[in-house]
N, C-alpha and C positions, 0 to 999 in steps of 0.2 A: 438816389431809387436805383433799383436794379434792372438792367437790360430782360424784356419779356421774350426777346426772339430765342428761339434753342439755337444752340451752337453746336449744328452738328458735326461740322469741321470737328472744334473741339472733341467732342466723345467720340469721335473714328480715333483720333491720336488717339486720346487716351486709352481704347480698347486694344490698339495696336499697341503701344507699348507695354500694358498688363500680359498679351500675347506673347509678344516677342521675349516678355524678361527685363527690359532696359529701354533708354532713350536708344544710346548708339547702334542695338539692334532693331529696332524700330526706324530710327532714320537710314541703315542701308535697305531694310525691308522698303520703304518705300521711297529710297531715292532723294533722299532730303536732307538738309545739315540738321545737325544736331539742336542747335540754337532756334531754329525755325519750333519745331518740337516743343521744346521746352515753352516759346515765348506764348504758343499756342494754349497748352495747358494754363498756364499762367493767368490769359484771358480767359478761360473757362471759369478757373475758380474765382475770379475778379468779380466775372456778370452774375457767378450765384453766389458768390460773397462767403466763400466756407472752402476750408481745403480740400482738395480728394485725394491728393496724393501723399505718404509720409516718405521723404528723401532722405539719405545715407549713404557714406561713402562705399557702403559692403548694400543696403538693402534698399530694394525699393518695393513698395506695399502701399495699398488703399488705406485710406481711412474708409470709418464707416458709412459717411456719408456717400465717399466713393464707392465704395462697394454697392451702396444700396441703388446709387444711378447707374452702373452697370449692371443691374440685376434686372433693371425696368429698359435698359436702352438695347440690349444686347440682342433678344429674342427680336425687335423689331426690326433691328438692323439688318439681321440675318434675314427674316420675312424679306426685306426690303429686296437686299442682294438676289436674292433668291429670285421674286419677280422681275427685275432689272434680266436677268440673265434668261428668264423665262421670256422676255418680249426680243431682246437680241435674237436668241433662237427660233422666232418666228421668223427674221426676214433670213437667218442666214439659211443656209444649206444644210440638213441636219448631217451631225458627224459626230465620232468617237468610236465607243468600243462598249459592247451590248455583252456579258454574260449569261447566258440562258440555260437553265437545267431543263431537259427533259428526260421523256422516257425512255432505259436503253434500248426498248425497239424501234425506236423515232426513225431509225435513218431508212426510209422507204424511199422507192424510184420518187412516191407521191409526195414526203415531206419535204426529199430534198428538191423538188421542182418549185415546191412554194421559194423555200429558202435563197433559191437561184435567184426567183420573181424580184424578193425584196432587196438581194443584195446588187441585182440590176438598175433596180429603183435607185438606189439609194447607195452609190458608188464610194461615199466620203465614210460608211459605217462599216466597222469589222465586227464579226461575230463570232463567239467562243461557246459552242456548247458542250456543256456537261453533260452524260449521260449518265442518269442514275434513276432506280426506282425508288429508294429512299428519300426521306422529307427533309431535304437539304436546308440548314438556316441560311435566312437570306443574308440576316447582317454577317456571321461569322465569315462566309465565304463569298462576301460581294456578289451575290447574285442580284442582277437584275430584273429579273423576270422568269416563271417557271410554268411548265405545262402539269398539272398534278390533279388527280380524281378526287372526285367531291363525295362527302359536302365538305367544304373548308372553314373553321370556326377558328379563325386566330385574329382580332381585332386590329394588330397590328398591320394588317395585307389587306387587299382589294382583291378580290375575286371577281372574276364575269365568266359565266357560262357559256363554253361555245358548243355543247351539245348533250344532250341527256342520253341515258344507259340505262337498259336492262340488262341484268343476268340470268343468262340460258344454262341449262345443263345440257351439254354437246358430246355428241360423239362420231366418229365416223362410221361408215358401210362395214369396212375393214373389221371393228370391233364386233357388230350385232350380228357379225357370220357366226360369232360364240355364244353370245348371250342374246336372251329376247328385250324385247323393247319394255322397258318397267311401265307398270299403271301406277303407282305413284311415289311420293318421295323416300317411305321406309322401303323400299327393294333395293336403293343405290347401296346400300352396306353390303350386295350381292357383287359389286361391280369394283375392278382397278382404277382408283381416283387419281386424277392428276391435280394438283393443287399449288398457288403462289406460295403457300405457309403450310407446315403441317406440323404439330407436336408430338412426337412419340409415334408419328406414323399414322395419326390422325386429324381429322379436319371437321369443323362442324359449318355444315351449307342449312342455311334457312331463306326460304323459299316461302310466297303468297299464291294460294292456290284462288285467285279474288274472293275469298270469304276471312280468311284468316293467315296466319302464319303458322307456317311448319320447319321444324328443322330436325335435322338425322345426321347422326356422327359415322362419316364415312371413313374406310381407309384410306390412304394415301400411299399408292403405287412409288409416284414419283413428284418430288415437290422441289420447285424451283421459283426462281423472282422475277425472271421476263415474261411479260405477255406473250410479245411473241414467238418465244419458246414456248411457252405452255400449248400456244394453237398450234404449231410446228408438232411436237409432240401427241396433241390430241389427233389431230387431220394423219399422223402415223399409226395409228391405232392402238397406243401405250395403255389407253384408260379414258374415261370421260372427266370433262370437266366444268366449267362454272364458267363462264363467261360473257364479255360486254356484248350485247346485241350490234352495235356498232364494229366492232371486233371481228364479228361473225357473218355480218350479214350475207357479203359475195358468196362463203362458202354454204349457206343454209340455201341460198339461191340456188345454186348450182348442184348442190346434192353432195357438194364433196365433208358438207357436213349434215347431221339431223338432228333437230331439236329432240330431247327423248320423252320431255313433259310441257307439251307444248299449252298446256295449263296451269303450269306453274313459272314463273320470275320472280325477280326482287329487285329493288331499284338498286342501280349501280352509283348514284350520284353526279353521272356524268360527268366529264371534262369541263376543266377551268384554265384559265388564263390569270397566274396567280402575282404580284407585285407590291413591295413595301408602300403605306401609306406616303401620299406628299402631293403636296397642294400642286408646286410648278413641277412637273417630273421632266428630264433632259428633253431636248428634240427630238434625239434619236429612240430612244426608249415611246415618245408620246407615237413615233411615225410609226414603229413597230408594232405597238398595241392595235392602232387603227387598221395596221395591213391583217394582223390576225383576224381581228369580229370582221371585218369586211369577208375576210375569206370563208370563215366558219358560215355566214350569212348566204353565203350562197352556195354551201357544198352542196351535193345531192344527197337525201336522207338514207343514210347507213354506208355511209363511204369510210372506206377503211384507212384511215391516213395511219394507223402504225405500222401494219403486215411489212413484211422483210419481203417477202416475195408473193408480187400480185398471181 
């Protein structure tokens, strides 16, 4: 009669042997004698009543039953190991290295002050900021978490919305010394326009007038791929721009910028905190997520966290 108790040690030994490629390599990895591993595998085979490994002087391979065993056991063992590390991390001070992707214009005084608060609170966590406006591949680059403009449509990623945004057509008073205020979206074609992207000197802007969407093709005088640079160029009077309300809130309040079409706007998608799907994130990532979400919940509405020069 076969034993019914699952031999976890034997299964772990078998998995280590297959991962490392040999009994001797597994023994070095585990720090135990080779003959002990051999006995554990032999005991596992005896309990199951089947052969799991094909052994020869040149090659070590799984039998069909051995392969089936590991196909069922390995995911469960990986999940158990992840859970174990998660529980241990809760008892320890969070530590490690986090790679964070954020917008190229994010290093403002305000943004850096929050980073400083986090690093002071968690001295054993090191941060690496990857500044880019591109959609960096998490898995190819080893990014742990990213700040991205929404909406986010990727089933492999979890997205937490930090703030909403509406796109507004804005200009500086200096520019309006040369141009009159537009009365509708179609008149924007008469203004020099600034855009994050332009194709052959043109861009299409779509806005909502409260009842329906309207689109206009505008001439792009200057194209650039950074929101901070786009904001600075708009304030300098180089042209009009379509910018998120949270980015220009303080400028609109002070009169540094003017909303050209108050009855028009467009859903900007908002700002999101994005990270790969995983059941048990490392402690360092978990506390960073909690920190950012807590900060977002306490920010005054319209606070500009991306602006370079406040």
